[in-house]
N, C-alpha and C positions, 0 to 999 in steps of 0.2 A: 435598635436593630441597625445593622451595618448598611451603608449605602454603597453604591458603585464607587464613589469617590474615596470611601474609607479603605477599600481593598483594590489595589490595581489589578489583581487577577480575578476580581469578581465584577463582571460587567453583564448587564442584562442583555439577553439575546433579542435582537430585533425580531418581532413576531409577525407583524402584518406584512402583506406583500408590498404595500406602498412604503412602509418603513424600511424594508430591506432594499427596495429599489432606490430609496433615498440615500442609503449607505453607499451603494455603487455610484450614485451621482456625486456624492462627496468625494469618493475615491477618485473618480475621473477628474473632478475639478482640482483636487490636490495634485494629481499627477500632471495635469496640464500646467498648473502654476509652477511646478517644479521644472517642467520642460522650458517654460519661458525664461525662468531665472537662469537655468543652465545654458540656454542658448545665448542669452545676453552676456553671460560671463565669458563664453568661448569667443563670441564675436569681438568682445572688448580685447581679447588676447590675440586677435588677428586670425582666429581659426574659422573654418567653415564646417560647423558641426552637422553630422548626419542626424536624422530623426531618431534613430536607434540610440545614438550616443546621448542625446538629450533625454530620452525616455528612461534609460536604464542607469540613472544616477543612484548613488547610495540612498539618497533621501527618498526617491520614488520607490526603490525596492523595499525600503522600510515601510512606506505607506501601504503598498500592496499587501505585504505580509501581515501588518497590523490589522488592516481592515478585514481581510479574509478571516483572520483569527477571531476577530470580534463577531463576525457574522456566524461563525461555526457552520454546522449543517453541511449542505451540499457545496457551498462556496469553499469551505475549508477542506472538505473531503476530496473534492475534485482536484484541488491543488496537490494534495498528498498522493492522489492516485496517478499523477502524471508520470512519475517514475520513482521507484525505490532506488534505482542505481543511477540517479541523476548526476552524481558527481563526475561520472566518466563520459557521459554522452551529451548533456544539455549545456547551454551557455552558462557561464559562471554566475551571471546575475539571476537566472531562473533557479539555478541550484541553491543559491542563498535563500530565495523565497521559500523553496520547498523545505529546506532545512529548518527554517523558522516555523513553518507550519507544523512540522513534526514535533517541534519542541514546545511551542506555545499553545496553551489551551486555557482560555479564560473560563471561569466557572460562574454559574448563576448566583446572583446575590440571594440571601436567605428568603426575602419576600417573594421573589419569583419562583424559587423552589417550592415554597409553601403553596403557592397558587397552583402550580403544576400538579403536585401530589394531591391536593384537595380535589382537583378535577378528576383524577384517576381513582382515588381511594375514598373520597368523601371528606367533608370538612373536619371530621373527628378522627382522622387517620392516625394521629399520634397515640391515641388510646390503644392502638393495636400493637404497640411496641413498648418493651421495657426500656429500650435504648435505641436511638436513631442518631448516628453521627452527623452533626450539622455540616462539618467540613468534608468535602468529597475526598476520597482516597485516590481518585483518578479522574481526569477530565480529558475528553477527546473531542472529535469533530461533531459527533451526533448526540452524545450524551455524557453524563458524568456519573461516577459510581460512589455510593455511600455504603458504609458498613452499618448494619442494624441487627437488633436482636428482639424477636417476639418474646412474650412471657414464658413460652415453653423452652427457651434457651437455645433455639436454633441460631447459628451464627451465619448471617446472610450478607451477600453483596447485592446491592440494589442499584441497577443501572437506570437512570432517569433521563429520558429523551428531552432535549432542549425544545422549548415551545416553538411552534411554527415551522419546524424543520421539514416535516412531511409536506406541508402545503407549499413550501417555497422551492422544492427540489428542481422542478423544471426551469423555473425562471432563473434560479441561481446558476445552474449549469450553463444556460444560454449567456448569462451575463459574464461569467468567468471566461467562457470561450471567446466572447466578443472582446474582452479585455486583453486576452492573450494575442488575439489577432491584431488588434489596434497597436499593441506594443511591438509588433513584428517578431514576437517570440515564436509564433507559429506561421508558416508560409501561407499566404492568402490563397494560393492555388490548391492547397491540400484540402480535400473533401473529408472533413471530420464528422460529417453528419451522422453516419452509421455508428461511429464511436460514441457520439454524444447521446444518441438514442439508447444505446446499451448502458451507458453510464447512468442515465436517468432511471432506467429499469432496475439496475442493481442498487442504486441509492434508495429507491422506493422499497425494495426488498429489505435492505439493511435497516430501514426505519420501521419495519414491522417486527416488533419484538416477540410476538406470538410465533411467527415463522422462525425466528432465531432460536427460540426455546425448543422448538421441535427438532432443529438440527443439532442443538446442544445434546439433546437426549439421543438422537440418532448416532452421533459420534461416540457417545458413551457406550452404546451397544456395539458399534463396529470395533471399538478398541477394548472391549471388555476382557479379552484374553491377552492384552498387552499391558502389564502392570507398570511398565516404565513410563507410561503416559497417565497424567491425572487430569480429569475433566470435572468441573463442578456439577452438582445435581440441581436440576431445575426445580424451583419452588413455585408451584402453580397457584398457590393461594394469593400471592402478591403480584403475579405477572399479569400485565395487560398489554395491549398493543403498543403502549408507549412507556411501559415500565417492565424491566426484566429482572426477576429475582432468582437468585441461585445461591447455593452454599458457598460460603467464603473459604477460599483455599489459600494457604500460606505459600509464598514463593518470592524469590528475589528477581529483580529485572534481569533479563537474559544478558544485557550488556555488561552486567557486573562480572561476568565470566571472563572478561578480557584479561584479568590478572590471575585466573585459575590455572592449575597445572595443564600442560599440553594435552595430557591424556583425557582430562575432563572435557576440555573444549572439543577435542576430536570426537569423543563419545556423544556429546550433546548434538553436534552437527550431523553425525552419522544417523542419529535417531530422527532428526528433522528431515533429512534427505530420504530416509527410508519411508517416513510418513508421506511425503509428497508422492513417491512412487506408488505407494499403496492407494493413495487417493485417486491417482490417475488410472492405474491398471487393475486395481482390485475392488475398491469401493465404488468407483464411477461417480464420485462426488468429491469436490475439493473446496476447502476453505481458502478462497483466492486472495485474501488480504495478508501480505507478508509483513505488516507493521510489527516491529519488534515488540511493541507493548502487548501483543497477543500471546507472547510466550514468556513463561517464567520458569525459574529453576529452584528446586529444593535441595540445598546443599547436604542436608542430613540424610535424605533418601536417594539422592542422585536422580530423581524423577523430573520429568518435564510437565509443566502445567500448561494446558491449552485453553485459551480464552477467546471469546468473541467469534461467534459463528454466523454473524450477520451477512458476511460476504460469501457464504457457501453457495455453490452452484453445481449443477449437474455437469458431468464430463461427457460430451458427445462421443459415442463409440467410434466414430470415424476419426475424430481428433486423437483419441487414444491410440488407434491403429497407426495414424500418421507419425505420432511420437515414437511408437515402437519401431517402425521402419527406419526413421531418421536416426534413432539412437544406435541401432544395429549397424547401419551404414557408417556412422561416425566411428564407432569402436573397431570397425573392420578397416578403417583407414581408406575407404573408397570415396574419393573426392567426387567423381561423377554421380555416384549413387546419392550422396549427400545433397548435391545440387538439385538433382531430380526430385528428391523427396521434399526438400525445402520449398521448391517451386510448387509441387503438388499440394503441399499443406497450406501454402499461402504466406510463408515467411518472407518470400521475395516475390516480386512481380515479373511477368513475362518480359516487359520492356527492359527492366534492369538487367535481367539475365542476357538478353539479346545484345544490348548496347554496351554492357560493362562486364562481359564474361571474364576477362582476365582479372579484374579487380575482385570480383566475387570469388573466383577460384583461389585467389591469393588469400582472401579472408578465410575461406574454408580450410586452406592448408595450415594457416595459423592455428585454427581451432583444433584440427586433427593432430597437429604436432603437440599441442598441450595435453589433449585427452589421452594420447597414446604414449606419452612420456613414461618410462618405467618408474615404478615406485609410487608413493603416495602423491595425491594431487595437493599441492600447496596453494591454498586459496589466498594467502597473503601476497603471493607473487603475481601482481596484476599488470606487469609490463606489457603483456600481450593485448590488454584491453585498449591501451593507448594506440597501438598499431591498428587494431580493428577500427577504432574510432576515426583515425586518420583516413583510412581507405573508405570507410562508410561516408565520411563527409564529402569525399571526392564524388561518390555516386549521388549523394544528396544534392550536389550542386546542379545536377541535371533534373530540372523540374519534371520532365516527362517520365522520369524513373521513380517518382514518388509513389509510395504504395503503403496502404494501411492493411495489415493482416486481418483475417476474420476475427471478430470480437472474442469468440470463444477461445481462440488460440492466444489472443493478447492477454486475457485474464489469467490463463494457466501459466503462460510464460512470465507474467508479472510475479507470480508466486515463486517460480523457479529462480528468477533473477533476484528476488528479495532474499531467498535463502542463500544464494551465492554471495550477496552483499554482506549478510550476517556472518557467513563463514569467513569472509575476508576480514571483517572487523575483529573476529575472534582468532584470526590467524590459524585456522584449523587446517589439519593435514589428514586427508581421508583417502581410503582406497575406493575411489568412485567406481572403478571397474567391478570390484567384488560386490558392491552394493547393488549395482545395476544387474549383474549376473544373477544374483539371488532373487530379485524381484521380477525379472523377465524370464527366469527359468531357462537361461541360455549360458553356454560356455563362452565367456569373454576373457579367458585367461590370457596373459600377455603372450604366451607361447602360440596362441591361436590367432593373434593379430597379425595382419600383413604389414 
């Protein structure tokens, strides 16, 4: 039987609280050692290095990404959650860590997998299958997926949760947050307490596979009349709170569409943006995780496969109304109305608007100019993002203006931003105004815009 050392991608998940705490201790020790070495090197060269420069060396970035990837669970998930669009807004060192966490996912070695499934299904669980693929077909932050077939011929995808994930969520979130603050990647004065509380809540929900199974079934019902979307069928026989079983659905990674014809890329992204609008304004429930791995494409049918409903959350009616008002104001080109609605919804804080009105208005003007440009919206043209980031950093330099939006708003916006990032990657060109018009049941024709 293979050991952890036999397979560099197969590493046992630290299960106990003390074991996981020890991993963070090793990480802190390694980072500290790297800082000392980097500080000595710079001093020898006659430099006076800042703490941030010593902290964010390539070696330390690699240590952080590798250790969080090894821990999996909330430690890895929180890192992934920080920003789907990190490449434009976050420091390059943090961007690199986030990219590695999205790409790297170690899997459980066979002996650990055997132990987990024996706990969930009983020690003779293998007798319930004609075939169970030992090698996972996917591995992520909270669990890994295996393909299996019971004697009756059902083709199943079995998602197995990493051991100890649920018990370690709160401590992992606190440890990662402390690590980010120690490294100066997050401002010390910024109160992220409410966000951490919400992150813990969502991660506990994501670790409840019975809950996810219910949302899987709910979305199948909600989209029953939309054949362009394909959702697996929940298999209740093999589903537990830590094992999720569903029908296996063929599909290619959504990123493979980068080389597809322009029309295909545009159609796929139109379907995804339509889905987001339906989630917010029609369903009142949204799958808030924009991870690209949650979406696959069937070239032979042209359909989208939707996976992973663990991050599904209710959409507060007031938040939906706020988005409705904000969107209408934006497409109407009304800067004052956009500022007013952004403040009311909590996108920006009162202090920022009062002290930095000119910069905020300039940012709004940039966004309105892009949204109301005639023709299709070209997501590959992201020059305006750099301009927004520059003005945003000017505001962020004022610590009194720091502001964290309401968590419900953050999670929905995270989904929207993630879809925009995917559209940029696929270089999609979409008639955003027409899509919004259809789903908000309003006339947003270019002729009607001011």
